[in-house]
ZADO-1210 file (C-alpha; in nm, 4 decimals, padded with zeros to 6 digits):
<atoms>
<atom x="13.8969" y="13.6350" z="-06.0794" code="MET" pos="1"/>
<atom x="13.9965" y="13.6680" z="-06.4448" code="SER" pos="2"/>
<atom x="13.9427" y="13.3883" z="-06.6953" code="GLN" pos="3"/>
<atom x="14.3199" y="13.3385" z="-06.7121" code="LYS" pos="4"/>
<atom x="14.3446" y="13.2974" z="-06.3331" code="GLU" pos="5"/>
<atom x="14.0428" y="13.0674" z="-06.3275" code="LYS" pos="6"/>
<atom x="14.1938" y="12.8473" z="-06.6019" code="LEU" pos="7"/>
<atom x="14.5315" y="12.8298" z="-06.4241" code="GLU" pos="8"/>
<atom x="14.3601" y="12.7373" z="-06.0958" code="THR" pos="9"/>
<atom x="14.1506" y="12.4636" z="-06.2588" code="LEU" pos="10"/>
<atom x="14.4535" y="12.3150" z="-06.4380" code="LEU" pos="11"/>
<atom x="14.6589" y="12.3205" z="-06.1167" code="ASN" pos="12"/>
<atom x="14.3751" y="12.1475" z="-05.9288" code="GLU" pos="13"/>
<atom x="14.3491" y="11.8859" z="-06.2044" code="PHE" pos="14"/>
<atom x="14.7253" y="11.8271" z="-06.1927" code="HIS" pos="15"/>
<atom x="14.7173" y="11.7923" z="-05.8123" code="SER" pos="16"/>
<atom x="14.4385" y="11.5337" z="-05.8265" code="LYS" pos="17"/>
<atom x="14.5604" y="11.3450" z="-06.1359" code="TYR" pos="18"/>
<atom x="14.9397" y="11.3848" z="-06.1674" code="PRO" pos="19"/>
<atom x="14.9805" y="11.0868" z="-06.4020" code="MET" pos="20"/>
<atom x="14.8103" y="11.2749" z="-06.6874" code="THR" pos="21"/>
<atom x="15.0714" y="11.3744" z="-06.9442" code="ILE" pos="22"/>
<atom x="15.0767" y="11.7444" z="-07.0274" code="GLY" pos="23"/>
<atom x="15.3307" y="11.9920" z="-07.1642" code="TRP" pos="24"/>
<atom x="15.3375" y="12.3637" z="-07.2425" code="ARG" pos="25"/>
<atom x="15.0133" y="12.4290" z="-07.0551" code="LEU" pos="26"/>
<atom x="15.0608" y="12.8087" z="-07.0407" code="LYS" pos="27"/>
<atom x="15.1091" y="12.8351" z="-07.4176" code="LYS" pos="28"/>
<atom x="14.8103" y="12.6071" z="-07.4826" code="ASN" pos="29"/>
<atom x="14.6017" y="12.8069" z="-07.2350" code="SER" pos="30"/>
<atom x="14.6879" y="13.1303" z="-07.4159" code="ARG" pos="31"/>
<atom x="14.5412" y="12.9911" z="-07.7399" code="ILE" pos="32"/>
<atom x="14.2236" y="12.8855" z="-07.5633" code="LEU" pos="33"/>
<atom x="14.1822" y="13.2220" z="-07.3890" code="LEU" pos="34"/>
<atom x="14.2268" y="13.4131" z="-07.7170" code="GLU" pos="35"/>
<atom x="13.9206" y="13.2390" z="-07.8611" code="HIS" pos="36"/>
<atom x="13.6777" y="13.2887" z="-07.5725" code="LEU" pos="37"/>
<atom x="13.3851" y="13.5242" z="-07.6243" code="TYR" pos="38"/>
<atom x="13.3406" y="13.8229" z="-07.3928" code="GLU" pos="39"/>
<atom x="13.0438" y="13.6615" z="-07.2152" code="ASP" pos="40"/>
<atom x="13.1953" y="13.3126" z="-07.2027" code="GLU" pos="41"/>
<atom x="13.2947" y="13.1704" z="-06.8637" code="LYS" pos="42"/>
<atom x="13.5201" y="12.8712" z="-06.7990" code="ILE" pos="43"/>
<atom x="13.3494" y="12.6157" z="-06.5749" code="GLU" pos="44"/>
<atom x="13.5855" y="12.3150" z="-06.5878" code="TYR" pos="45"/>
<atom x="13.9280" y="12.2505" z="-06.7391" code="ALA" pos="46"/>
<atom x="14.1800" y="11.9720" z="-06.7823" code="PHE" pos="47"/>
<atom x="14.4596" y="11.8755" z="-07.0193" code="TYR" pos="48"/>
<atom x="14.5292" y="11.5696" z="-07.2330" code="ALA" pos="49"/>
<atom x="14.6933" y="11.4584" z="-07.5547" code="GLN" pos="50"/>
<atom x="14.4739" y="11.5186" z="-07.8594" code="LYS" pos="51"/>
<atom x="14.5640" y="11.2025" z="-08.0484" code="ASN" pos="52"/>
<atom x="14.5042" y="10.8286" z="-08.0478" code="ASP" pos="53"/>
<atom x="14.8683" y="10.7214" z="-08.0304" code="ASN" pos="54"/>
<atom x="14.9816" y="10.6285" z="-07.6761" code="PRO" pos="55"/>
<atom x="15.3446" y="10.6936" z="-07.7733" code="LEU" pos="56"/>
<atom x="15.2794" y="11.0425" z="-07.9095" code="ASP" pos="57"/>
<atom x="15.2856" y="11.2689" z="-07.6064" code="PHE" pos="58"/>
<atom x="15.3746" y="11.5971" z="-07.7777" code="LEU" pos="59"/>
<atom x="15.0192" y="11.6962" z="-07.8766" code="GLY" pos="60"/>
<atom x="14.9038" y="11.8322" z="-07.5422" code="THR" pos="61"/>
<atom x="14.5847" y="12.0319" z="-07.5491" code="GLY" pos="62"/>
<atom x="14.4138" y="12.2339" z="-07.2798" code="VAL" pos="63"/>
<atom x="14.0458" y="12.1425" z="-07.2720" code="VAL" pos="64"/>
<atom x="13.7827" y="12.3674" z="-07.1143" code="ALA" pos="65"/>
<atom x="13.4094" y="12.3508" z="-07.0671" code="LEU" pos="66"/>
<atom x="13.2587" y="12.6955" z="-07.0819" code="THR" pos="67"/>
<atom x="12.9017" y="12.8068" z="-07.0350" code="ASN" pos="68"/>
<atom x="12.8615" y="12.7771" z="-07.4162" code="LYS" pos="69"/>
<atom x="13.0830" y="12.4979" z="-07.5534" code="ARG" pos="70"/>
<atom x="13.3804" y="12.2671" z="-07.5119" code="LEU" pos="71"/>
<atom x="13.7062" y="12.4163" z="-07.6439" code="VAL" pos="72"/>
<atom x="14.0550" y="12.2758" z="-07.6989" code="ILE" pos="73"/>
<atom x="14.3652" y="12.4918" z="-07.7478" code="GLY" pos="74"/>
<atom x="14.6979" y="12.3546" z="-07.8735" code="ARG" pos="75"/>
<atom x="15.0052" y="12.5623" z="-07.9489" code="ASP" pos="76"/>
<atom x="15.2274" y="12.4162" z="-08.2181" code="ARG" pos="77"/>
<atom x="15.5940" y="12.3701" z="-08.1345" code="VAL" pos="78"/>
<atom x="15.7208" y="12.5603" z="-08.4396" code="VAL" pos="79"/>
<atom x="15.4627" y="12.8015" z="-08.5859" code="ILE" pos="80"/>
<atom x="15.0898" y="12.8434" z="-08.5358" code="GLY" pos="81"/>
<atom x="14.8285" y="12.6671" z="-08.3297" code="TYR" pos="82"/>
<atom x="14.5171" y="12.4503" z="-08.3377" code="PHE" pos="83"/>
<atom x="14.1823" y="12.5380" z="-08.1815" code="PHE" pos="84"/>
<atom x="13.8743" y="12.3158" z="-08.1619" code="ASP" pos="85"/>
<atom x="13.5254" y="12.4272" z="-08.0628" code="SER" pos="86"/>
<atom x="13.2528" y="12.1732" z="-07.9906" code="ILE" pos="87"/>
<atom x="12.9070" y="12.3198" z="-07.9539" code="THR" pos="88"/>
<atom x="12.6288" y="12.1130" z="-07.7956" code="PRO" pos="89"/>
<atom x="12.4375" y="12.0817" z="-08.1238" code="ASP" pos="90"/>
<atom x="12.7367" y="11.8979" z="-08.2809" code="LEU" pos="91"/>
<atom x="12.7931" y="11.6636" z="-07.9858" code="PHE" pos="92"/>
<atom x="12.6725" y="11.3053" z="-08.0362" code="ASN" pos="93"/>
<atom x="12.8348" y="11.0787" z="-07.7821" code="ASP" pos="94"/>
<atom x="13.1257" y="11.0328" z="-07.5436" code="LEU" pos="95"/>
<atom x="13.3133" y="10.7088" z="-07.4810" code="LYS" pos="96"/>
<atom x="13.5595" y="10.6314" z="-07.1999" code="VAL" pos="97"/>
<atom x="13.8384" y="10.3757" z="-07.2365" code="LYS" pos="98"/>
<atom x="14.0619" y="10.2844" z="-06.9441" code="SER" pos="99"/>
<atom x="14.3911" y="10.0960" z="-06.9436" code="GLY" pos="100"/>
<atom x="14.6339" y="09.9997" z="-06.6686" code="ILE" pos="101"/>
<atom x="14.7675" y="10.3527" z="-06.6077" code="ILE" pos="102"/>
<atom x="14.6143" y="10.5792" z="-06.8702" code="PHE" pos="103"/>
<atom x="14.2764" y="10.6201" z="-07.0264" code="GLY" pos="104"/>
<atom x="14.1188" y="10.8141" z="-07.3068" code="LYS" pos="105"/>
<atom x="13.8023" y="11.0014" z="-07.3849" code="ILE" pos="106"/>
<atom x="13.6513" y="10.9704" z="-07.7328" code="GLU" pos="107"/>
<atom x="13.4106" y="11.2441" z="-07.8379" code="ILE" pos="108"/>
<atom x="13.1879" y="11.1629" z="-08.1320" code="ASP" pos="109"/>
<atom x="13.0503" y="11.4646" z="-08.3127" code="MET" pos="110"/>
<atom x="12.8334" y="11.5062" z="-08.6214" code="VAL" pos="111"/>
<atom x="13.1244" y="11.5151" z="-08.8688" code="LYS" pos="112"/>
<atom x="13.4327" y="11.4600" z="-08.6552" code="GLU" pos="113"/>
<atom x="13.5796" y="11.2269" z="-08.3946" code="PHE" pos="114"/>
<atom x="13.8136" y="11.3616" z="-08.1227" code="ILE" pos="115"/>
<atom x="14.0367" y="11.1443" z="-07.9039" code="VAL" pos="116"/>
<atom x="14.1864" y="11.2807" z="-07.5822" code="LEU" pos="117"/>
<atom x="14.4475" y="11.0376" z="-07.4494" code="SER" pos="118"/>
<atom x="14.7186" y="10.9778" z="-07.1880" code="ASN" pos="119"/>
<atom x="14.4810" y="11.0795" z="-06.9097" code="ILE" pos="120"/>
<atom x="14.5293" y="10.9486" z="-06.5552" code="ASP" pos="121"/>
<atom x="14.2649" y="10.6753" z="-06.5438" code="LYS" pos="122"/>
<atom x="14.1355" y="10.8062" z="-06.2089" code="ARG" pos="123"/>
<atom x="14.0305" y="11.1298" z="-06.3862" code="ALA" pos="124"/>
<atom x="13.8076" y="10.9551" z="-06.6403" code="LEU" pos="125"/>
<atom x="13.4835" y="10.9425" z="-06.4332" code="PRO" pos="126"/>
<atom x="13.5129" y="11.3112" z="-06.3406" code="GLU" pos="127"/>
<atom x="13.5737" y="11.4220" z="-06.7001" code="ILE" pos="128"/>
<atom x="13.2925" y="11.2045" z="-06.8327" code="GLU" pos="129"/>
<atom x="13.0429" y="11.3381" z="-06.5780" code="LYS" pos="130"/>
<atom x="13.1353" y="11.7039" z="-06.6371" code="LYS" pos="131"/>
<atom x="13.1238" y="11.6838" z="-07.0177" code="VAL" pos="132"/>
<atom x="12.8148" y="11.4627" z="-07.0396" code="THR" pos="133"/>
<atom x="12.6166" y="11.6705" z="-06.7873" code="ASN" pos="134"/>
<atom x="12.7054" y="11.9949" z="-06.9625" code="PHE" pos="135"/>
<atom x="12.6157" y="11.8640" z="-07.3085" code="MET" pos="136"/>
<atom x="12.2909" y="11.7085" z="-07.1854" code="HIS" pos="137"/>
<atom x="12.1781" y="12.0295" z="-07.0110" code="GLU" pos="138"/>
<atom x="12.2813" y="12.2456" z="-07.3069" code="ALA" pos="139"/>
<atom x="12.0916" y="12.0257" z="-07.5539" code="LYS" pos="140"/>
<atom x="11.7805" y="12.0463" z="-07.3358" code="LEU" pos="141"/>
<atom x="11.8032" y="12.4264" z="-07.3343" code="LYS" pos="142"/>
<atom x="11.8560" y="12.4264" z="-07.7102" code="TYR" pos="143"/>
<atom x="11.5526" y="12.2024" z="-07.7666" code="GLN" pos="144"/>
<atom x="11.3332" y="12.4107" z="-07.5345" code="ASN" pos="145"/>
<atom x="11.4244" y="12.7285" z="-07.7239" code="ASN" pos="146"/>
<atom x="11.3026" y="12.5812" z="-08.0557" code="ASP" pos="147"/>
</atoms>
């Protein structure tokens, strides 16, 4: 299975399980993410969310993927260009989950940046937290053991 097919499958599974999560233009956002993957990088988990802290701003959808190396976020701009974020385990500090009545958000604290992923179906929050935290914890252990 190609990385593109794997990403599409994971996003479809996420949508089936958590349909309340707001997401637009997933194919265009996925294309950005796929362009930035390394040859030996494999997608292990993926979901989508809004990359902002404003509950009324639902146009900033990003496709988020955990790979065997890092966490990446791809966002295609509506007019021209795109945004791409790469979070390596050495820059990851902490993750916070906030849940509301319908939606929740994930806050990722990094060494010099703070990322908010919002408008996520609140039922998806435990799954996302476990996947991201477990990956970052295991990756940091590997990194420390290599030093």
